[in-house]
NUDRENNU-303265 format. One record per residue (C-alpha): residue in one letter; x, y, z. Coordinates in steps of 0.5 Angstrom, whole numbers. Example, Ala and Ser with C-alpha at 12.3 -4.5 7.8 and 13.67 -1.06 7.14 Angstrom:
2
{atom "a",{25,-9,16}}
{atom "s",{27,-2,14}}
This chain:
429
{atom "m",{135,43,-60}}
{atom "r",{132,45,-53}}
{atom "g",{127,41,-50}}
{atom "a",{119,42,-50}}
{atom "d",{115,43,-44}}
{atom "a",{108,40,-42}}
{atom "w",{104,44,-47}}
{atom "g",{109,42,-53}}
{atom "r",{113,49,-52}}
{atom "a",{120,51,-52}}
{atom "a",{124,50,-46}}
{atom "p",{125,56,-41}}
{atom "g",{132,57,-45}}
{atom "a",{128,58,-51}}
{atom "a",{123,63,-48}}
{atom "a",{125,69,-51}}
{atom "a",{124,67,-58}}
{atom "s",{116,66,-57}}
{atom "p",{112,73,-58}}
{atom "g",{110,73,-51}}
{atom "g",{117,71,-48}}
{atom "a",{120,77,-52}}
{atom "s",{115,82,-50}}
{atom "l",{116,80,-42}}
{atom "v",{124,80,-43}}
{atom "g",{123,86,-47}}
{atom "m",{119,89,-42}}
{atom "a",{124,87,-36}}
{atom "n",{130,90,-40}}
{atom "s",{126,97,-41}}
{atom "s",{124,97,-34}}
{atom "s",{127,101,-29}}
{atom "p",{126,105,-22}}
{atom "e",{124,111,-26}}
{atom "a",{120,108,-31}}
{atom "p",{116,102,-27}}
{atom "v",{111,97,-31}}
{atom "p",{104,98,-28}}
{atom "v",{101,92,-25}}
{atom "g",{95,91,-29}}
{atom "r",{100,91,-36}}
{atom "v",{104,86,-33}}
{atom "s",{98,82,-31}}
{atom "a",{95,82,-38}}
{atom "m",{101,80,-41}}
{atom "i",{102,74,-36}}
{atom "g",{95,73,-38}}
{atom "g",{96,73,-45}}
{atom "w",{102,68,-45}}
{atom "i",{98,63,-41}}
{atom "d",{92,64,-46}}
{atom "r",{96,61,-51}}
{atom "l",{97,55,-47}}
{atom "g",{93,49,-49}}
{atom "e",{89,43,-45}}
{atom "v",{93,39,-41}}
{atom "w",{92,32,-37}}
{atom "v",{93,33,-29}}
{atom "e",{93,28,-23}}
{atom "g",{92,30,-16}}
{atom "q",{88,29,-10}}
{atom "i",{82,33,-8}}
{atom "a",{84,37,-2}}
{atom "q",{78,42,-2}}
{atom "l",{71,41,-5}}
{atom "s",{66,47,-6}}
{atom "r",{59,46,-9}}
{atom "r",{54,51,-8}}
{atom "p",{47,50,-9}}
{atom "g",{44,53,-15}}
{atom "a",{51,55,-17}}
{atom "g",{53,53,-24}}
{atom "m",{61,52,-22}}
{atom "v",{64,47,-18}}
{atom "f",{71,49,-15}}
{atom "l",{76,44,-13}}
{atom "t",{83,45,-10}}
{atom "l",{87,40,-13}}
{atom "r",{94,38,-9}}
{atom "d",{100,34,-10}}
{atom "p",{101,30,-4}}
{atom "e",{109,29,-6}}
{atom "r",{111,36,-7}}
{atom "d",{106,39,-3}}
{atom "v",{103,44,-9}}
{atom "s",{96,46,-10}}
{atom "l",{92,49,-16}}
{atom "t",{85,51,-16}}
{atom "v",{81,48,-21}}
{atom "t",{74,50,-23}}
{atom "c",{69,46,-28}}
{atom "f",{62,47,-30}}
{atom "r",{57,43,-25}}
{atom "s",{55,39,-31}}
{atom "v",{62,36,-32}}
{atom "f",{62,35,-24}}
{atom "e",{56,31,-24}}
{atom "q",{58,26,-28}}
{atom "v",{63,23,-22}}
{atom "a",{59,27,-17}}
{atom "e",{57,20,-13}}
{atom "a",{64,17,-13}}
{atom "v",{68,23,-11}}
{atom "q",{69,27,-5}}
{atom "e",{75,30,-1}}
{atom "g",{81,26,-1}}
{atom "s",{79,22,-8}}
{atom "r",{85,22,-13}}
{atom "i",{83,24,-20}}
{atom "v",{85,26,-27}}
{atom "v",{83,32,-30}}
{atom "h",{83,35,-37}}
{atom "a",{84,42,-36}}
{atom "k",{86,49,-39}}
{atom "p",{90,54,-35}}
{atom "e",{87,61,-34}}
{atom "w",{89,67,-31}}
{atom "y",{85,72,-27}}
{atom "t",{88,78,-29}}
{atom "a",{84,83,-24}}
{atom "r",{87,78,-18}}
{atom "g",{93,76,-21}}
{atom "t",{91,68,-20}}
{atom "l",{92,62,-24}}
{atom "s",{87,56,-24}}
{atom "l",{85,50,-28}}
{atom "r",{79,50,-32}}
{atom "a",{77,43,-33}}
{atom "s",{73,40,-39}}
{atom "e",{73,33,-36}}
{atom "i",{74,29,-30}}
{atom "r",{76,22,-29}}
{atom "l",{77,18,-23}}
{atom "v",{84,14,-22}}
{atom "g",{84,6,-21}}
{atom "l",{79,4,-16}}
{atom "g",{75,10,-17}}
{atom "e",{74,10,-24}}
{atom "l",{71,3,-23}}
{atom "l",{66,5,-18}}
{atom "a",{64,11,-23}}
{atom "r",{63,6,-28}}
{atom "l",{59,2,-23}}
{atom "e",{55,8,-21}}
{atom "q",{53,10,-28}}
{atom "l",{51,3,-29}}
{atom "k",{47,3,-23}}
{atom "r",{43,10,-25}}
{atom "k",{42,7,-32}}
{atom "l",{39,1,-29}}
{atom "g",{35,5,-24}}
{atom "a",{32,9,-29}}
{atom "e",{29,3,-32}}
{atom "g",{25,1,-26}}
{atom "l",{29,-5,-25}}
{atom "f",{31,-3,-17}}
{atom "d",{24,-1,-16}}
{atom "a",{20,-4,-9}}
{atom "e",{14,-5,-13}}
{atom "r",{18,-11,-17}}
{atom "k",{20,-14,-11}}
{atom "r",{16,-21,-10}}
{atom "p",{15,-24,-3}}
{atom "l",{19,-30,-1}}
{atom "p",{16,-37,0}}
{atom "f",{14,-39,7}}
{atom "l",{17,-46,7}}
{atom "p",{20,-47,0}}
{atom "h",{20,-55,-2}}
{atom "c",{26,-54,-6}}
{atom "v",{32,-48,-6}}
{atom "g",{36,-47,-12}}
{atom "l",{43,-45,-10}}
{atom "v",{48,-41,-14}}
{atom "t",{55,-41,-11}}
{atom "g",{62,-43,-12}}
{atom "r",{64,-51,-12}}
{atom "g",{66,-53,-5}}
{atom "s",{66,-46,-2}}
{atom "a",{65,-43,5}}
{atom "a",{58,-40,2}}
{atom "e",{56,-46,0}}
{atom "r",{57,-50,6}}
{atom "d",{54,-44,10}}
{atom "v",{48,-44,6}}
{atom "l",{47,-52,6}}
{atom "e",{49,-53,14}}
{atom "n",{45,-47,17}}
{atom "a",{38,-49,12}}
{atom "r",{38,-56,14}}
{atom "r",{40,-55,21}}
{atom "r",{34,-50,21}}
{atom "w",{29,-55,17}}
{atom "p",{32,-62,16}}
{atom "a",{27,-63,10}}
{atom "v",{29,-58,6}}
{atom "r",{32,-60,-1}}
{atom "f",{37,-56,-5}}
{atom "e",{38,-56,-13}}
{atom "v",{46,-53,-13}}
{atom "r",{49,-50,-19}}
{atom "n",{57,-49,-18}}
{atom "v",{59,-44,-22}}
{atom "l",{65,-39,-22}}
{atom "v",{64,-33,-18}}
{atom "q",{70,-29,-20}}
{atom "g",{74,-27,-26}}
{atom "p",{71,-25,-33}}
{atom "n",{67,-31,-34}}
{atom "a",{64,-31,-27}}
{atom "a",{58,-27,-29}}
{atom "a",{56,-31,-35}}
{atom "q",{56,-37,-31}}
{atom "v",{52,-34,-26}}
{atom "a",{47,-31,-30}}
{atom "a",{46,-38,-34}}
{atom "a",{45,-42,-27}}
{atom "v",{40,-37,-25}}
{atom "r",{36,-38,-32}}
{atom "e",{36,-45,-31}}
{atom "l",{34,-45,-24}}
{atom "d",{28,-41,-26}}
{atom "e",{26,-46,-31}}
{atom "h",{26,-51,-26}}
{atom "p",{19,-53,-24}}
{atom "e",{20,-55,-17}}
{atom "v",{25,-49,-15}}
{atom "d",{21,-44,-10}}
{atom "v",{27,-39,-9}}
{atom "i",{34,-38,-12}}
{atom "v",{40,-36,-7}}
{atom "v",{46,-33,-10}}
{atom "a",{51,-34,-5}}
{atom "r",{59,-32,-5}}
{atom "g",{64,-30,1}}
{atom "g",{67,-23,2}}
{atom "g",{72,-20,-3}}
{atom "s",{75,-14,-6}}
{atom "v",{71,-9,-11}}
{atom "e",{74,-13,-16}}
{atom "d",{73,-20,-14}}
{atom "l",{65,-18,-13}}
{atom "l",{65,-15,-20}}
{atom "p",{61,-20,-24}}
{atom "f",{55,-19,-19}}
{atom "s",{55,-12,-22}}
{atom "s",{55,-14,-29}}
{atom "e",{49,-12,-33}}
{atom "e",{47,-19,-36}}
{atom "l",{46,-22,-29}}
{atom "v",{42,-16,-27}}
{atom "r",{37,-16,-32}}
{atom "t",{37,-24,-32}}
{atom "v",{35,-23,-24}}
{atom "a",{30,-18,-26}}
{atom "a",{27,-22,-31}}
{atom "a",{26,-28,-27}}
{atom "r",{20,-31,-25}}
{atom "t",{22,-34,-18}}
{atom "p",{24,-30,-12}}
{atom "v",{32,-29,-12}}
{atom "v",{36,-28,-6}}
{atom "s",{43,-24,-6}}
{atom "a",{48,-26,-1}}
{atom "i",{54,-23,-3}}
{atom "g",{60,-22,1}}
{atom "h",{59,-19,8}}
{atom "e",{55,-13,10}}
{atom "p",{59,-7,7}}
{atom "d",{59,-10,0}}
{atom "q",{53,-8,-4}}
{atom "p",{54,-10,-12}}
{atom "l",{48,-9,-16}}
{atom "l",{45,-16,-15}}
{atom "d",{43,-13,-8}}
{atom "f",{39,-8,-11}}
{atom "v",{35,-12,-16}}
{atom "a",{34,-18,-12}}
{atom "d",{28,-19,-9}}
{atom "f",{31,-20,-2}}
{atom "r",{38,-18,0}}
{atom "a",{42,-22,6}}
{atom "s",{48,-19,9}}
{atom "t",{51,-26,9}}
{atom "p",{50,-33,6}}
{atom "t",{49,-35,13}}
{atom "d",{43,-30,14}}
{atom "a",{41,-32,7}}
{atom "a",{39,-39,10}}
{atom "k",{36,-36,16}}
{atom "r",{31,-32,11}}
{atom "v",{30,-37,6}}
{atom "v",{28,-43,11}}
{atom "p",{24,-43,17}}
{atom "e",{27,-46,24}}
{atom "v",{23,-52,26}}
{atom "g",{23,-51,33}}
{atom "e",{21,-43,32}}
{atom "e",{15,-46,28}}
{atom "l",{13,-51,33}}
{atom "a",{13,-46,38}}
{atom "r",{9,-41,34}}
{atom "v",{4,-47,32}}
{atom "r",{3,-48,40}}
{atom "q",{2,-41,41}}
{atom "l",{-3,-40,36}}
{atom "r",{-6,-46,38}}
{atom "d",{-7,-44,45}}
{atom "r",{-9,-37,43}}
{atom "a",{-14,-41,39}}
{atom "r",{-16,-45,45}}
{atom "r",{-17,-39,49}}
{atom "c",{-21,-35,44}}
{atom "v",{-26,-41,43}}
{atom "v",{-27,-42,50}}
{atom "g",{-28,-35,52}}
{atom "r",{-33,-34,46}}
{atom "v",{-36,-41,49}}
{atom "e",{-36,-38,56}}
{atom "r",{-39,-31,53}}
{atom "e",{-45,-35,49}}
{atom "l",{-46,-39,56}}
{atom "h",{-47,-33,60}}
{atom "g",{-51,-30,55}}
{atom "l",{-56,-36,54}}
{atom "e",{-56,-36,62}}
{atom "g",{-58,-29,62}}
{atom "v",{-64,-30,57}}
{atom "r",{-66,-37,60}}
{atom "s",{-67,-33,67}}
{atom "r",{-72,-28,63}}
{atom "p",{-79,-29,65}}
{atom "v",{-81,-31,58}}
{atom "l",{-77,-37,58}}
{atom "a",{-76,-39,65}}
{atom "a",{-84,-40,66}}
{atom "p",{-86,-40,59}}
{atom "h",{-93,-42,61}}
{atom "r",{-94,-36,65}}
{atom "l",{-95,-32,59}}
{atom "v",{-101,-37,56}}
{atom "e",{-104,-37,63}}
{atom "d",{-104,-29,63}}
{atom "r",{-107,-29,56}}
{atom "a",{-112,-34,58}}
{atom "a",{-114,-30,64}}
{atom "e",{-115,-24,60}}
{atom "v",{-119,-28,55}}
{atom "t",{-124,-30,61}}
{atom "a",{-124,-23,63}}
{atom "l",{-126,-21,56}}
{atom "v",{-131,-26,55}}
{atom "e",{-134,-25,62}}
{atom "r",{-134,-18,61}}
{atom "e",{-138,-19,54}}
{atom "r",{-143,-23,57}}
{atom "r",{-145,-18,62}}
{atom "a",{-145,-13,57}}
{atom "l",{-149,-17,52}}
{atom "g",{-154,-19,58}}
{atom "n",{-155,-12,60}}
{atom "r",{-156,-10,53}}
{atom "l",{-161,-16,53}}
{atom "d",{-165,-13,59}}
{atom "h",{-165,-6,56}}
{atom "a",{-168,-9,50}}
{atom "q",{-173,-13,54}}
{atom "t",{-175,-7,58}}
{atom "d",{-176,-3,52}}
{atom "l",{-180,-9,48}}
{atom "g",{-185,-9,54}}
{atom "h",{-186,-2,54}}
{atom "a",{-187,-2,47}}
{atom "l",{-192,-8,47}}
{atom "a",{-196,-4,53}}
{atom "r",{-196,2,48}}
{atom "v",{-198,-3,42}}
{atom "v",{-203,-7,47}}
{atom "a",{-206,0,49}}
{atom "l",{-207,3,42}}
{atom "s",{-209,-4,39}}
{atom "p",{-217,-4,37}}
{atom "l",{-217,-11,40}}
{atom "a",{-216,-8,47}}
{atom "t",{-222,-3,45}}
{atom "l",{-226,-9,43}}
{atom "q",{-225,-12,50}}
{atom "r",{-228,-6,53}}
{atom "g",{-235,-8,50}}
{atom "y",{-234,-5,43}}
{atom "a",{-235,-8,36}}
{atom "v",{-233,-7,29}}
{atom "l",{-239,-7,24}}
{atom "q",{-237,-9,17}}
{atom "r",{-241,-9,11}}
{atom "a",{-241,-15,6}}
{atom "d",{-236,-12,2}}
{atom "g",{-231,-12,8}}
{atom "a",{-232,-4,9}}
{atom "v",{-232,-2,16}}
{atom "v",{-239,2,18}}
{atom "t",{-237,8,21}}
{atom "d",{-243,12,19}}
{atom "p",{-250,10,20}}
{atom "a",{-252,13,13}}
{atom "q",{-247,8,10}}
{atom "v",{-253,2,12}}
{atom "a",{-260,1,10}}
{atom "a",{-266,-3,14}}
{atom "g",{-265,-10,12}}
{atom "d",{-257,-10,11}}
{atom "e",{-254,-16,13}}
{atom "l",{-247,-14,17}}
{atom "h",{-242,-17,21}}
{atom "a",{-240,-15,28}}
{atom "r",{-233,-17,30}}
{atom "v",{-233,-17,38}}
{atom "a",{-227,-19,42}}
{atom "e",{-228,-26,43}}
{atom "g",{-231,-27,35}}
{atom "g",{-236,-25,31}}
{atom "f",{-243,-26,29}}
{atom "g",{-248,-23,24}}
{atom "v",{-253,-18,25}}
{atom "t",{-259,-15,21}}
{atom "v",{-260,-7,21}}
{atom "v",{-267,-5,23}}
{atom "p",{-270,1,22}}
{atom "e",{-270,5,29}}
């Protein structure tokens, strides 16, 4: 019995037994220079044979990657570096997007693909239905998928970040026992602010149980009434070493914490998922100590600067107010306030004199008018007439006699003259 190839088909020695193989062999035996086989027929027969092949898992390195914006297909050139052989791979964009964040030219991948023959050009390619990364790449792909999932839930949003306290009374520290990260945080923090206190929780920072221990320590410190900020610190390492700090359990624990959390994992290039959910990311454990605790010398210098600035502001304000006060005091109304009263008193005196003169003039005019009226009255008065020798005769009933016919001989009359009166008797003429 002959062996089988990668698709479970008979080995090349048994190819003539298959329908496609028999056709190709028969075509080869029946062809001649006088009766050649057309290119299209050969290509179609090759395509028919290849179409009967099933899917196969293929490993290789991405030598070329082509993603056109808006196109539904992605084209890759998959290369075998050891044998220097390349094959074209095509896939739908939806298949490639599942690993798009973790692959690039040079990445090693494994694809589940079916061979396809393009009859018009006579070219062979693989149509991929699934793409997986090899080794570390697959791990990074899973982390990228978890990152997108947690990011979609809003756990990495900037609005959720809480500010760090200016001067924490107590700092919670989650780190490995006796590690360099623990020493860096404690020594640098106490060097900057000697009075700072720490609540240290030593946990595993590597291995399958590390994520659960770190998450439990964060929850414990979050419930501690005196802890103002929590620092999760670890030194550098490989992606596999830092994997516990990308666990979903730890990320969700930090997201639910009420106390601000600082991530100080590895070195600057290392970025586990804890960095994205923490309220502040420190590049190193030493940087975390500098970010969490202020430097006493710097703060004292800042206090002095603020005090000097406040003094200058107060002195400047007082000097401006004094200058303004001097300007106000130099005005006549404040420099000689009695002058205003004197001016008003002089105005009142002038008005009184003016009113006195006006009143005197009015009285003089009134007196003159009164004298003229009196003269007219005197001139027209009956008494004045009597003083010229005239008399007024009145009967006994007081009626004035104006006609001789009003009296008769023997009537007693009263005669009024200028200086008095006397009685008279009427006598006949």
